[in-house]
Structures are given as C-alpha cells and as structure tokens.
N, CA, C, O and CB atoms as a CASP TS submission, in Angstrom:
PFRMAT TS
TARGET T0000
AUTHOR 0000-0000-0000
METHOD Language model
MODEL 1
PARENT N/A
ATOM      1  N   MET     1     120.671 -49.533 -29.572  1.00  0.00           N
ATOM      2  CA  MET     1     121.900 -50.044 -30.148  1.00  0.00           C
ATOM      3  C   MET     1     121.626 -51.176 -31.130  1.00  0.00           C
ATOM      4  O   MET     1     122.283 -51.276 -32.166  1.00  0.00           O
ATOM      5  CB  MET     1     122.834 -50.517 -29.052  1.00  0.00           C
ATOM      6  N   ASN     2     120.657 -52.027 -30.805  1.00  0.00           N
ATOM      7  CA  ASN     2     120.322 -53.117 -31.710  1.00  0.00           C
ATOM      8  C   ASN     2     119.749 -52.596 -33.030  1.00  0.00           C
ATOM      9  O   ASN     2     119.938 -53.201 -34.085  1.00  0.00           O
ATOM     10  CB  ASN     2     119.330 -54.063 -31.045  1.00  0.00           C
ATOM     11  N   GLY     3     119.045 -51.461 -32.949  1.00  0.00           N
ATOM     12  CA  GLY     3     118.497 -50.866 -34.167  1.00  0.00           C
ATOM     13  C   GLY     3     119.587 -50.399 -35.107  1.00  0.00           C
ATOM     14  O   GLY     3     119.461 -50.539 -36.324  1.00  0.00           O
ATOM     15  N   LEU     4     120.664 -49.842 -34.555  1.00  0.00           N
ATOM     16  CA  LEU     4     121.772 -49.384 -35.390  1.00  0.00           C
ATOM     17  C   LEU     4     122.481 -50.540 -36.081  1.00  0.00           C
ATOM     18  O   LEU     4     122.954 -50.402 -37.209  1.00  0.00           O
ATOM     19  CB  LEU     4     122.766 -48.599 -34.554  1.00  0.00           C
ATOM     20  N   LEU     5     122.551 -51.664 -35.411  1.00  0.00           N
ATOM     21  CA  LEU     5     123.195 -52.825 -36.020  1.00  0.00           C
ATOM     22  C   LEU     5     122.413 -53.325 -37.235  1.00  0.00           C
ATOM     23  O   LEU     5     122.970 -53.992 -38.106  1.00  0.00           O
ATOM     24  CB  LEU     5     123.338 -53.949 -34.993  1.00  0.00           C
ATOM     25  N   PHE     6     121.141 -53.004 -37.288  1.00  0.00           N
ATOM     26  CA  PHE     6     120.318 -53.367 -38.429  1.00  0.00           C
ATOM     27  C   PHE     6     120.267 -52.249 -39.469  1.00  0.00           C
ATOM     28  O   PHE     6     120.361 -52.511 -40.668  1.00  0.00           O
ATOM     29  CB  PHE     6     118.915 -53.714 -37.968  1.00  0.00           C
ATOM     30  N   LEU     7     120.118 -51.000 -39.011  1.00  0.00           N
ATOM     31  CA  LEU     7     119.893 -49.893 -39.924  1.00  0.00           C
ATOM     32  C   LEU     7     121.143 -49.472 -40.702  1.00  0.00           C
ATOM     33  O   LEU     7     121.028 -49.067 -41.859  1.00  0.00           O
ATOM     34  CB  LEU     7     119.366 -48.724 -39.161  1.00  0.00           C
ATOM     35  N   ILE     8     122.310 -49.554 -40.110  1.00  0.00           N
ATOM     36  CA  ILE     8     123.527 -49.140 -40.814  1.00  0.00           C
ATOM     37  C   ILE     8     123.801 -50.042 -42.021  1.00  0.00           C
ATOM     38  O   ILE     8     124.052 -49.506 -43.100  1.00  0.00           O
ATOM     39  CB  ILE     8     124.731 -49.161 -39.854  1.00  0.00           C
ATOM     40  N   PRO     9     123.769 -51.362 -41.913  1.00  0.00           N
ATOM     41  CA  PRO     9     123.960 -52.178 -43.115  1.00  0.00           C
ATOM     42  C   PRO     9     122.855 -51.989 -44.165  1.00  0.00           C
ATOM     43  O   PRO     9     123.119 -52.057 -45.365  1.00  0.00           O
ATOM     44  CB  PRO     9     124.034 -53.635 -42.726  1.00  0.00           C
ATOM     45  N   VAL    10     121.634 -51.754 -43.714  1.00  0.00           N
ATOM     46  CA  VAL    10     120.545 -51.510 -44.659  1.00  0.00           C
ATOM     47  C   VAL    10     120.798 -50.218 -45.422  1.00  0.00           C
ATOM     48  O   VAL    10     120.605 -50.173 -46.637  1.00  0.00           O
ATOM     49  CB  VAL    10     119.187 -51.445 -43.928  1.00  0.00           C
ATOM     50  N   ALA    11     121.232 -49.159 -44.724  1.00  0.00           N
ATOM     51  CA  ALA    11     121.512 -47.891 -45.378  1.00  0.00           C
ATOM     52  C   ALA    11     122.679 -48.014 -46.356  1.00  0.00           C
ATOM     53  O   ALA    11     122.638 -47.447 -47.448  1.00  0.00           O
ATOM     54  CB  ALA    11     121.809 -46.820 -44.338  1.00  0.00           C
ATOM     55  N   ILE    12     123.703 -48.744 -45.972  1.00  0.00           N
ATOM     56  CA  ILE    12     124.846 -48.947 -46.873  1.00  0.00           C
ATOM     57  C   ILE    12     124.410 -49.767 -48.090  1.00  0.00           C
ATOM     58  O   ILE    12     124.818 -49.472 -49.213  1.00  0.00           O
ATOM     59  CB  ILE    12     126.016 -49.658 -46.129  1.00  0.00           C
ATOM     60  N   GLY    13     123.602 -50.773 -47.875  1.00  0.00           N
ATOM     61  CA  GLY    13     123.098 -51.586 -48.987  1.00  0.00           C
ATOM     62  C   GLY    13     122.251 -50.779 -49.960  1.00  0.00           C
ATOM     63  O   GLY    13     122.400 -50.917 -51.174  1.00  0.00           O
ATOM     64  N   LEU    14     121.363 -49.938 -49.440  1.00  0.00           N
ATOM     65  CA  LEU    14     120.543 -49.098 -50.314  1.00  0.00           C
ATOM     66  C   LEU    14     121.401 -48.097 -51.083  1.00  0.00           C
ATOM     67  O   LEU    14     121.138 -47.813 -52.251  1.00  0.00           O
ATOM     68  CB  LEU    14     119.481 -48.357 -49.496  1.00  0.00           C
ATOM     69  N   GLY    15     122.421 -47.569 -50.424  1.00  0.00           N
ATOM     70  CA  GLY    15     123.334 -46.656 -51.112  1.00  0.00           C
ATOM     71  C   GLY    15     124.079 -47.341 -52.239  1.00  0.00           C
ATOM     72  O   GLY    15     124.265 -46.757 -53.307  1.00  0.00           O
ATOM     73  N   LEU    16     124.509 -48.573 -52.012  1.00  0.00           N
ATOM     74  CA  LEU    16     125.201 -49.326 -53.061  1.00  0.00           C
ATOM     75  C   LEU    16     124.265 -49.680 -54.217  1.00  0.00           C
ATOM     76  O   LEU    16     124.681 -49.690 -55.376  1.00  0.00           O
ATOM     77  CB  LEU    16     125.809 -50.602 -52.478  1.00  0.00           C
ATOM     78  N   ILE    17     123.014 -49.967 -53.903  1.00  0.00           N
ATOM     79  CA  ILE    17     122.039 -50.233 -54.961  1.00  0.00           C
ATOM     80  C   ILE    17     121.813 -48.975 -55.799  1.00  0.00           C
ATOM     81  O   ILE    17     121.742 -49.050 -57.026  1.00  0.00           O
ATOM     82  CB  ILE    17     120.702 -50.728 -54.359  1.00  0.00           C
ATOM     83  N   GLY    18     121.700 -47.834 -55.149  1.00  0.00           N
ATOM     84  CA  GLY    18     121.532 -46.575 -55.877  1.00  0.00           C
ATOM     85  C   GLY    18     122.739 -46.246 -56.726  1.00  0.00           C
ATOM     86  O   GLY    18     122.592 -45.777 -57.855  1.00  0.00           O
ATOM     87  N   LEU    19     123.935 -46.483 -56.201  1.00  0.00           N
ATOM     88  CA  LEU    19     125.160 -46.243 -56.960  1.00  0.00           C
ATOM     89  C   LEU    19     125.242 -47.177 -58.159  1.00  0.00           C
ATOM     90  O   LEU    19     125.644 -46.766 -59.247  1.00  0.00           O
ATOM     91  CB  LEU    19     126.393 -46.420 -56.064  1.00  0.00           C
ATOM     92  N   GLY    20     124.862 -48.428 -57.959  1.00  0.00           N
ATOM     93  CA  GLY    20     124.843 -49.379 -59.067  1.00  0.00           C
ATOM     94  C   GLY    20     123.843 -48.971 -60.142  1.00  0.00           C
ATOM     95  O   GLY    20     124.131 -49.104 -61.331  1.00  0.00           O
ATOM     96  N   ALA    21     122.672 -48.476 -59.744  1.00  0.00           N
ATOM     97  CA  ALA    21     121.676 -48.023 -60.716  1.00  0.00           C
ATOM     98  C   ALA    21     122.184 -46.813 -61.486  1.00  0.00           C
ATOM     99  O   ALA    21     121.923 -46.687 -62.683  1.00  0.00           O
ATOM    100  CB  ALA    21     120.352 -47.685 -60.015  1.00  0.00           C
ATOM    101  N   PHE    22     122.904 -45.925 -60.816  1.00  0.00           N
ATOM    102  CA  PHE    22     123.474 -44.758 -61.491  1.00  0.00           C
ATOM    103  C   PHE    22     124.505 -45.184 -62.524  1.00  0.00           C
ATOM    104  O   PHE    22     124.481 -44.691 -63.652  1.00  0.00           O
ATOM    105  CB  PHE    22     124.111 -43.803 -60.472  1.00  0.00           C
ATOM    106  N   PHE    23     125.407 -46.086 -62.166  1.00  0.00           N
ATOM    107  CA  PHE    23     126.425 -46.535 -63.118  1.00  0.00           C
ATOM    108  C   PHE    23     125.800 -47.323 -64.274  1.00  0.00           C
ATOM    109  O   PHE    23     126.281 -47.246 -65.405  1.00  0.00           O
ATOM    110  CB  PHE    23     127.477 -47.396 -62.402  1.00  0.00           C
ATOM    111  N   TRP    24     124.736 -48.079 -63.998  1.00  0.00           N
ATOM    112  CA  TRP    24     124.038 -48.777 -65.074  1.00  0.00           C
ATOM    113  C   TRP    24     123.432 -47.772 -66.056  1.00  0.00           C
ATOM    114  O   TRP    24     123.502 -47.965 -67.270  1.00  0.00           O
ATOM    115  CB  TRP    24     122.940 -49.697 -64.499  1.00  0.00           C
ATOM    116  N   ALA    25     122.833 -46.692 -65.523  1.00  0.00           N
ATOM    117  CA  ALA    25     122.241 -45.677 -66.389  1.00  0.00           C
ATOM    118  C   ALA    25     123.310 -44.968 -67.214  1.00  0.00           C
ATOM    119  O   ALA    25     123.079 -44.635 -68.376  1.00  0.00           O
ATOM    120  CB  ALA    25     121.456 -44.660 -65.559  1.00  0.00           C
ATOM    121  N   MET    26     124.474 -44.738 -66.621  1.00  0.00           N
ATOM    122  CA  MET    26     125.562 -44.111 -67.374  1.00  0.00           C
ATOM    123  C   MET    26     126.023 -45.021 -68.510  1.00  0.00           C
ATOM    124  O   MET    26     126.243 -44.550 -69.626  1.00  0.00           O
ATOM    125  CB  MET    26     126.746 -43.781 -66.443  1.00  0.00           C
ATOM    126  N   ARG    27     126.170 -46.307 -68.244  1.00  0.00           N
ATOM    127  CA  ARG    27     126.633 -47.255 -69.268  1.00  0.00           C
ATOM    128  C   ARG    27     125.615 -47.441 -70.376  1.00  0.00           C
ATOM    129  O   ARG    27     125.996 -47.641 -71.529  1.00  0.00           O
ATOM    130  CB  ARG    27     126.945 -48.599 -68.638  1.00  0.00           C
ATOM    131  N   SER    28     124.326 -47.381 -70.057  1.00  0.00           N
ATOM    132  CA  SER    28     123.309 -47.640 -71.065  1.00  0.00           C
ATOM    133  C   SER    28     122.957 -46.393 -71.868  1.00  0.00           C
ATOM    134  O   SER    28     122.100 -46.460 -72.749  1.00  0.00           O
ATOM    135  CB  SER    28     122.068 -48.193 -70.410  1.00  0.00           C
ATOM    136  N   GLY    29     123.593 -45.259 -71.590  1.00  0.00           N
ATOM    137  CA  GLY    29     123.410 -44.060 -72.406  1.00  0.00           C
ATOM    138  C   GLY    29     122.218 -43.202 -72.024  1.00  0.00           C
ATOM    139  O   GLY    29     121.700 -42.476 -72.872  1.00  0.00           O
ATOM    140  N   GLN    30     121.767 -43.257 -70.788  1.00  0.00           N
ATOM    141  CA  GLN    30     120.622 -42.464 -70.379  1.00  0.00           C
ATOM    142  C   GLN    30     120.922 -40.971 -70.317  1.00  0.00           C
ATOM    143  O   GLN    30     120.001 -40.159 -70.409  1.00  0.00           O
ATOM    144  CB  GLN    30     120.136 -42.933 -69.044  1.00  0.00           C
ATOM    145  N   PHE    31     122.184 -40.591 -70.165  1.00  0.00           N
ATOM    146  CA  PHE    31     122.548 -39.196 -69.990  1.00  0.00           C
ATOM    147  C   PHE    31     123.360 -38.661 -71.169  1.00  0.00           C
ATOM    148  O   PHE    31     124.113 -37.701 -71.006  1.00  0.00           O
ATOM    149  CB  PHE    31     123.328 -39.026 -68.708  1.00  0.00           C
ATOM    150  N   ASP    32     123.222 -39.257 -72.338  1.00  0.00           N
ATOM    151  CA  ASP    32     124.055 -38.863 -73.472  1.00  0.00           C
ATOM    152  C   ASP    32     123.724 -37.479 -74.012  1.00  0.00           C
ATOM    153  O   ASP    32     124.639 -36.687 -74.236  1.00  0.00           O
ATOM    154  CB  ASP    32     123.916 -39.870 -74.571  1.00  0.00           C
ATOM    155  N   ASP    33     122.456 -37.158 -74.230  1.00  0.00           N
ATOM    156  CA  ASP    33     122.086 -35.905 -74.870  1.00  0.00           C
ATOM    157  C   ASP    33     120.893 -35.260 -74.174  1.00  0.00           C
ATOM    158  O   ASP    33     119.792 -35.276 -74.723  1.00  0.00           O
ATOM    159  CB  ASP    33     121.772 -36.137 -76.341  1.00  0.00           C
ATOM    160  N   PRO    34     121.077 -34.691 -72.979  1.00  0.00           N
ATOM    161  CA  PRO    34     119.925 -34.120 -72.281  1.00  0.00           C
ATOM    162  C   PRO    34     119.378 -32.857 -72.946  1.00  0.00           C
ATOM    163  O   PRO    34     118.174 -32.612 -72.877  1.00  0.00           O
ATOM    164  CB  PRO    34     120.303 -33.808 -70.859  1.00  0.00           C
ATOM    165  N   GLU    35     120.241 -32.034 -73.601  1.00  0.00           N
ATOM    166  CA  GLU    35     119.745 -30.824 -74.238  1.00  0.00           C
ATOM    167  C   GLU    35     118.985 -31.142 -75.522  1.00  0.00           C
ATOM    168  O   GLU    35     118.042 -30.433 -75.874  1.00  0.00           O
ATOM    169  CB  GLU    35     120.897 -29.876 -74.533  1.00  0.00           C
ATOM    170  N   GLY    36     119.382 -32.192 -76.219  1.00  0.00           N
ATOM    171  CA  GLY    36     118.707 -32.552 -77.463  1.00  0.00           C
ATOM    172  C   GLY    36     117.256 -32.927 -77.231  1.00  0.00           C
ATOM    173  O   GLY    36     116.388 -32.553 -78.020  1.00  0.00           O
ATOM    174  N   SER    37     116.984 -33.645 -76.185  1.00  0.00           N
ATOM    175  CA  SER    37     115.611 -34.034 -75.885  1.00  0.00           C
ATOM    176  C   SER    37     114.775 -32.826 -75.484  1.00  0.00           C
ATOM    177  O   SER    37     113.597 -32.740 -75.832  1.00  0.00           O
ATOM    178  CB  SER    37     115.584 -35.083 -74.776  1.00  0.00           C
ATOM    179  N   ALA    38     115.377 -31.896 -74.755  1.00  0.00           N
ATOM    180  CA  ALA    38     114.647 -30.701 -74.330  1.00  0.00           C
ATOM    181  C   ALA    38     114.311 -29.816 -75.531  1.00  0.00           C
ATOM    182  O   ALA    38     113.231 -29.228 -75.573  1.00  0.00           O
ATOM    183  CB  ALA    38     115.468 -29.906 -73.298  1.00  0.00           C
ATOM    184  N   ALA    39     115.206 -29.713 -76.495  1.00  0.00           N
ATOM    185  CA  ALA    39     114.944 -28.895 -77.675  1.00  0.00           C
ATOM    186  C   ALA    39     114.007 -29.611 -78.640  1.00  0.00           C
ATOM    187  O   ALA    39     113.230 -28.957 -79.336  1.00  0.00           O
ATOM    188  CB  ALA    39     116.254 -28.540 -78.378  1.00  0.00           C
ATOM    189  N   ARG    40     114.062 -30.919 -78.697  1.00  0.00           N
ATOM    190  CA  ARG    40     113.245 -31.689 -79.629  1.00  0.00           C
ATOM    191  C   ARG    40     111.747 -31.574 -79.312  1.00  0.00           C
ATOM    192  O   ARG    40     110.915 -31.661 -80.215  1.00  0.00           O
ATOM    193  CB  ARG    40     113.671 -33.153 -79.604  1.00  0.00           C
ATOM    194  N   ILE    41     111.407 -31.382 -78.048  1.00  0.00           N
ATOM    195  CA  ILE    41     109.994 -31.284 -77.690  1.00  0.00           C
ATOM    196  C   ILE    41     109.390 -29.971 -78.172  1.00  0.00           C
ATOM    197  O   ILE    41     108.173 -29.873 -78.326  1.00  0.00           O
ATOM    198  CB  ILE    41     109.819 -31.416 -76.178  1.00  0.00           C
ATOM    199  N   LEU    42     110.227 -28.954 -78.415  1.00  0.00           N
ATOM    200  CA  LEU    42     109.738 -27.658 -78.873  1.00  0.00           C
ATOM    201  C   LEU    42     109.580 -27.587 -80.381  1.00  0.00           C
ATOM    202  O   LEU    42     108.945 -26.657 -80.878  1.00  0.00           O
ATOM    203  CB  LEU    42     110.667 -26.573 -78.417  1.00  0.00           C
ATOM    204  N   MET    43     110.125 -28.521 -81.118  1.00  0.00           N
ATOM    205  CA  MET    43     110.052 -28.494 -82.587  1.00  0.00           C
ATOM    206  C   MET    43     108.696 -29.019 -83.051  1.00  0.00           C
ATOM    207  O   MET    43     108.148 -29.972 -82.498  1.00  0.00           O
ATOM    208  CB  MET    43     111.199 -29.336 -83.215  1.00  0.00           C
ATOM    209  N   ASP    44     108.178 -28.360 -84.086  1.00  0.00           N
ATOM    210  CA  ASP    44     106.904 -28.779 -84.659  1.00  0.00           C
ATOM    211  C   ASP    44     107.179 -29.670 -85.844  1.00  0.00           C
ATOM    212  O   ASP    44     107.753 -29.216 -86.834  1.00  0.00           O
ATOM    213  CB  ASP    44     106.041 -27.565 -85.072  1.00  0.00           C
ATOM    214  N   ASP    45     106.782 -30.933 -85.772  1.00  0.00           N
ATOM    215  CA  ASP    45     107.065 -31.890 -86.822  1.00  0.00           C
ATOM    216  C   ASP    45     105.892 -32.087 -87.781  1.00  0.00           C
ATOM    217  O   ASP    45     105.930 -32.983 -88.624  1.00  0.00           O
ATOM    218  CB  ASP    45     107.445 -33.203 -86.213  1.00  0.00           C
ATOM    219  N   ASP    46     104.856 -31.265 -87.663  1.00  0.00           N
ATOM    220  CA  ASP    46     103.700 -31.400 -88.544  1.00  0.00           C
ATOM    221  C   ASP    46     104.047 -30.904 -89.938  1.00  0.00           C
ATOM    222  O   ASP    46     104.465 -29.760 -90.118  1.00  0.00           O
ATOM    223  CB  ASP    46     102.492 -30.627 -87.983  1.00  0.00           C
ATOM    224  N   GLU    47     103.870 -31.781 -90.926  1.00  0.00           N
ATOM    225  CA  GLU    47     104.085 -31.388 -92.317  1.00  0.00           C
ATOM    226  C   GLU    47     102.750 -31.426 -93.044  1.00  0.00           C
ATOM    227  O   GLU    47     102.134 -32.483 -93.185  1.00  0.00           O
ATOM    228  CB  GLU    47     105.126 -32.317 -93.014  1.00  0.00           C
ATOM    229  N   ASP    48     102.320 -30.284 -93.494  1.00  0.00           N
ATOM    230  CA  ASP    48     101.020 -30.195 -94.163  1.00  0.00           C
ATOM    231  C   ASP    48     101.140 -30.371 -95.645  1.00  0.00           C
ATOM    232  O   ASP    48     100.136 -30.323 -96.356  1.00  0.00           O
ATOM    233  CB  ASP    48     100.362 -28.880 -93.868  1.00  0.00           C
TER
END
C-alpha cells in the first residue's frame, strides 16, 4: 500500500510531463509537414 502512495503520483507526474512535451512540440511546429520531409529525402539535389 505504501508503494502505491508513491507510484501513483509519480505516474501522474510523468504523464503530465509527457503531455506537456507533446503540446510544446505542437506549438513549436514539429508536426507541420511530415509528408514533405519524407518526400524531400528521395529527391536528388545534385546539380552537375
């Protein structure tokens, strides 16, 4: 029982940290153009 009194707040805290990191990534534009980056790696930019 004493373990649960410690582990439940720790789990909730880690979940809130993860949620905060997700919202920070959304605000900073990390997920704006996922298809563009995937297609850009296939393009050959070598100009001879």
